[in-house]
C-alpha positions as a printed NumPy array, in Angstrom:
array([[ 25.58 ,  79.087, 209.337],
       [ 27.519,  82.204, 210.577],
       [ 24.581,  84.214, 209.135],
       [ 22.17 ,  82.301, 211.318],
       [ 24.123,  82.445, 214.299],
       [ 24.332,  86.338, 213.733],
       [ 20.773,  86.309, 213.581],
       [ 19.847,  83.939, 216.518],
       [ 22.22 ,  86.166, 218.638],
       [ 20.966,  89.286, 217.64 ],
       [ 24.005,  90.759, 216.479],
       [ 22.628,  94.011, 215.21 ],
       [ 26.18 ,  95.335, 214.103],
       [ 26.476,  92.511, 211.784],
       [ 23.558,  94.128, 209.623],
       [ 25.826,  95.72 , 206.885],
       [ 27.83 ,  92.473, 206.299],
       [ 24.586,  90.344, 205.956],
       [ 22.999,  92.712, 203.81 ],
       [ 26.204,  92.423, 201.44 ],
       [ 25.485,  88.564, 201.325],
       [ 22.211,  89.184, 199.666],
       [ 24.296,  89.34 , 196.397],
       [ 25.927,  85.923, 197.055],
       [ 26.112,  83.363, 194.172],
       [ 24.871,  80.595, 196.492],
       [ 21.043,  80.453, 197.076],
       [ 21.456,  79.111, 200.47 ],
       [ 23.568,  81.88 , 201.508],
       [ 20.993,  84.553, 200.219],
       [ 18.345,  82.572, 202.143],
       [ 20.01 ,  82.452, 205.247],
       [ 21.02 ,  86.197, 204.848],
       [ 17.335,  86.962, 204.726],
       [ 16.5  ,  84.729, 207.708],
       [ 19.322,  86.693, 209.528],
       [ 17.863,  90.114, 208.615],
       [ 14.396,  88.962, 209.836],
       [ 16.106,  88.544, 213.337],
       [ 18.067,  91.534, 213.57 ],
       [ 16.27 ,  93.952, 211.474],
       [ 14.73 ,  97.081, 212.913],
       [ 11.899,  99.211, 211.552],
       [ 14.327, 101.951, 210.095],
       [ 15.994,  99.126, 208.004],
       [ 12.343,  97.957, 206.368],
       [ 12.671, 100.432, 203.636],
       [ 16.101,  99.145, 202.595],
       [ 15.022,  95.532, 203.003],
       [ 11.939,  96.308, 200.614],
       [ 14.216,  97.658, 198.013],
       [ 16.388,  94.557, 198.066],
       [ 13.215,  92.347, 198.01 ],
       [ 11.974,  94.037, 194.693],
       [ 15.119,  92.481, 192.953],
       [ 15.352,  89.338, 194.973],
       [ 15.505,  86.035, 193.46 ],
       [ 14.021,  84.575, 196.901],
       [ 10.841,  87.186, 197.334],
       [  9.172,  84.559, 199.627],
       [ 12.074,  84.615, 202.205],
       [ 12.433,  88.363, 201.656],
       [  8.848,  88.815, 202.579],
       [  9.156,  86.694, 205.5  ],
       [ 12.134,  88.576, 206.751],
       [  9.987,  92.104, 206.368],
       [  7.034,  90.5  , 208.16 ],
       [  9.419,  89.428, 211.064],
       [ 10.555,  92.672, 211.641],
       [  7.211,  94.442, 211.061],
       [  5.629,  92.192, 213.812],
       [  8.019,  92.932, 216.484],
       [  6.727,  94.942, 219.404],
       [  6.658,  98.451, 218.573],
       [  7.989,  97.974, 215.081],
       [  4.617,  97.895, 213.38 ],
       [  3.549, 101.558, 212.571],
       [  7.27 , 102.487, 211.514],
       [  7.537,  99.62 , 209.456],
       [  4.071,  99.744, 208.061],
       [  4.657, 103.312, 206.71 ],
       [  7.675, 102.052, 204.622],
       [  5.548,  99.018, 203.182],
       [  2.791, 101.231, 202.318],
       [  4.916, 103.671, 200.509],
       [  6.56 , 101.115, 198.524],
       [  3.402,  99.57 , 197.47 ],
       [  1.792, 102.953, 196.538],
       [  5.005, 104.131, 194.699],
       [  4.486, 101.481, 192.258],
       [  7.926, 100.133, 192.889],
       [  8.242,  96.585, 191.316],
       [  5.89 ,  94.667, 189.242],
       [  2.774,  92.938, 190.114],
       [  4.201,  89.761, 191.833],
       [  6.201,  91.97 , 194.123],
       [  3.167,  94.073, 194.919],
       [  1.42 ,  90.937, 195.933],
       [  4.12 ,  89.91 , 198.34 ],
       [  3.569,  93.271, 200.107],
       [ -0.079,  92.677, 200.164],
       [  0.598,  89.187, 201.796],
       [  2.965,  91.218, 204.275],
       [  0.046,  93.536, 205.138],
       [ -2.446,  90.64 , 206.092],
       [  0.255,  89.091, 208.21 ],
       [  1.241,  92.104, 210.1  ],
       [ -2.472,  93.702, 210.257],
       [ -3.168,  97.265, 211.582],
       [ -5.25 , 100.138, 210.23 ],
       [ -2.331, 101.28 , 207.702],
       [ -2.435,  97.79 , 206.166],
       [ -6.345,  97.741, 205.991],
       [ -6.179, 100.997, 204.318],
       [ -3.622,  99.525, 201.571],
       [ -5.745,  96.337, 201.079],
       [ -8.682,  98.518, 200.558],
       [ -7.028, 100.32 , 197.661],
       [ -5.855,  97.003, 196.396],
       [ -9.32 ,  95.629, 195.993],
       [-10.2  ,  98.619, 193.473],
       [ -7.014,  97.842, 191.777],
       [ -7.506,  97.43 , 187.732],
       [ -5.084,  94.47 , 188.37 ],
       [ -7.113,  90.888, 188.616],
       [ -4.116,  89.452, 190.303],
       [ -3.66 ,  92.287, 192.915],
       [ -7.556,  92.037, 193.559],
       [ -7.373,  88.221, 193.916],
       [ -4.502,  88.457, 196.458],
       [ -6.099,  91.168, 198.48 ],
       [ -9.394,  89.255, 198.662],
       [ -7.287,  86.298, 199.741],
       [ -5.189,  88.027, 202.255],
       [ -8.261,  89.77 , 203.888],
       [ -9.512,  86.209, 204.924],
       [ -6.574,  85.805, 207.125],
       [ -7.155,  89.053, 208.987],
       [ -6.857,  88.79 , 212.805],
       [-10.199,  90.19 , 213.454],
       [-13.714,  90.886, 211.749],
       [-12.796,  94.642, 211.049],
       [-12.054,  93.653, 207.353],
       [-15.534,  92.249, 206.443],
       [-16.551,  95.56 , 205.133],
       [-13.696,  95.614, 202.813],
       [-14.499,  92.124, 201.699],
       [-18.161,  92.951, 201.097],
       [-17.091,  96.115, 199.264],
       [-14.903,  94.169, 196.958],
       [-17.699,  91.461, 196.394],
       [-20.333,  93.896, 195.419],
       [-17.924,  95.706, 192.856],
       [-16.284,  92.738, 191.277],
       [-17.08 ,  90.993, 188.066],
       [-14.473,  88.192, 187.932],
       [-16.155,  84.999, 189.289],
       [-13.172,  83.586, 190.7  ],
       [-12.394,  86.671, 192.94 ],
       [-16.02 ,  87.   , 193.903],
       [-15.752,  83.361, 195.297],
       [-12.602,  84.128, 197.051],
       [-13.986,  87.148, 198.551],
       [-16.946,  84.905, 199.762],
       [-14.569,  82.267, 201.261],
       [-12.354,  85.282, 203.015],
       [-15.728,  86.65 , 204.382],
       [-16.739,  83.102, 205.535],
       [-13.24 ,  82.826, 207.553],
       [-14.016,  85.959, 209.294],
       [-17.614,  85.841, 210.024],
       [-17.083,  83.727, 213.3  ],
       [-13.678,  85.715, 214.323],
       [-13.78 ,  88.106, 217.259],
       [-13.967,  91.905, 216.617],
       [-15.727,  95.084, 217.019],
       [-18.608,  94.185, 214.483],
       [-21.671,  93.418, 216.371],
       [-23.31 ,  89.854, 215.212],
       [-26.334,  91.504, 213.994],
       [-24.267,  94.032, 211.613],
       [-22.311,  90.941, 210.376],
       [-25.689,  89.137, 209.671],
       [-26.969,  92.016, 207.648],
       [-23.907,  92.391, 205.678],
       [-23.895,  88.434, 204.889],
       [-27.577,  88.55 , 203.956],
       [-26.512,  91.307, 201.554],
       [-23.921,  88.857, 199.966],
       [-26.406,  86.431, 199.697],
       [-28.873,  88.596, 198.154],
       [-26.161,  89.861, 195.398],
       [-25.04 ,  86.348, 194.744],
       [-25.381,  85.386, 191.013],
       [-25.376,  81.554, 190.916],
       [-25.824,  78.786, 193.129],
       [-22.089,  78.399, 194.073],
       [-22.029,  82.119, 195.152],
       [-25.303,  81.638, 197.263],
       [-23.93 ,  78.213, 198.843],
       [-20.614,  80.144, 199.945],
       [-22.812,  83.34 , 201.222],
       [-24.996,  80.894, 203.174],
       [-21.794,  79.56 , 204.875],
       [-21.155,  83.029, 206.015],
       [-24.306,  83.409, 207.656],
       [-24.362,  80.099, 209.119],
       [-20.956,  80.998, 211.313],
       [-22.612,  83.937, 212.808],
       [-24.294,  83.307, 216.312],
       [-27.169,  85.616, 216.127],
       [-31.085,  85.327, 216.12 ],
       [-31.353,  86.892, 212.528],
       [-29.026,  84.211, 211.305],
       [-31.258,  81.548, 212.595],
       [-34.359,  83.387, 211.273],
       [-32.93 ,  83.515, 207.826],
       [-32.462,  79.748, 207.625],
       [-35.971,  79.308, 209.011],
       [-36.993,  81.213, 206.081],
       [-34.808,  79.154, 203.749],
       [-36.252,  75.962, 204.863],
       [-39.612,  77.235, 203.685],
       [-38.664,  78.942, 200.397],
       [-36.303,  76.004, 199.099],
       [-37.841,  72.808, 200.368],
       [-34.663,  70.897, 198.908],
       [-32.853,  72.582, 201.639],
       [-34.877,  72.257, 204.243],
       [-33.221,  69.401, 206.231],
       [-29.908,  71.49 , 206.078],
       [-31.421,  74.776, 206.784],
       [-33.442,  73.374, 210.085],
       [-30.33 ,  71.618, 211.015],
       [-28.249,  74.761, 210.666],
       [-30.989,  77.057, 212.57 ],
       [-31.217,  74.591, 215.379],
       [-27.428,  74.651, 215.769],
       [-27.298,  78.683, 215.778],
       [-30.067,  78.764, 218.533],
       [-28.26 ,  76.168, 220.581],
       [-24.986,  78.119, 220.399],
       [-26.855,  81.353, 221.405],
       [-28.49 ,  79.632, 224.471],
       [-24.661,  79.2  , 225.679],
       [-23.791,  82.948, 224.976],
       [-22.847,  84.707, 228.169],
       [-24.058,  88.499, 227.634],
       [-21.366,  91.321, 228.715]])
């Protein structure tokens, strides 16, 4: 309880004492210490936190503490530099590196996207899977290109489906990518799909884009695949109705 009070009151000078409690024999004390560190930690402490996180018995609590510090105003760039450095150094095993990827997804930023771009090319399937899933939580549509690159180069069926699910999440998310570019990217995903499950998920990506080309895609689908005519026509109609409400800026 005292550790939590130190965190809630933002007592920065308590940090060394709180860090020592990470070695406590009591699990609740260790968890409380991580919670407090997330509140009083500063960007310059992130490297030390990550080192402790690598051997922590509570990796989820540790990762949340690091993310809380990194998300603070003005802390992201400096914190991210330490996180990227730890990931690229190979510190810890695969589960630890997956935790770092999840922090990246929560914090965001150019350096995080750069790291995730590296992760999707990892020889470790678990890292690629974690990266594919994490990218689906990205705050804007900027990560769509990374997801597309992963899908086109991936052989594992499970990871390919995760990548498509992440693309579906991001296809309707605001960002700098124009709607037309997203449609082109999504159609390429559909064309590269290997089976019906992948095609269905790729169609879900296209269906969430408010663009005339997306409607045209479903118009054509209604003709080429009669069994999907009803669904395709309904999707095309919905997209055009959404387009009619768009305010051009």
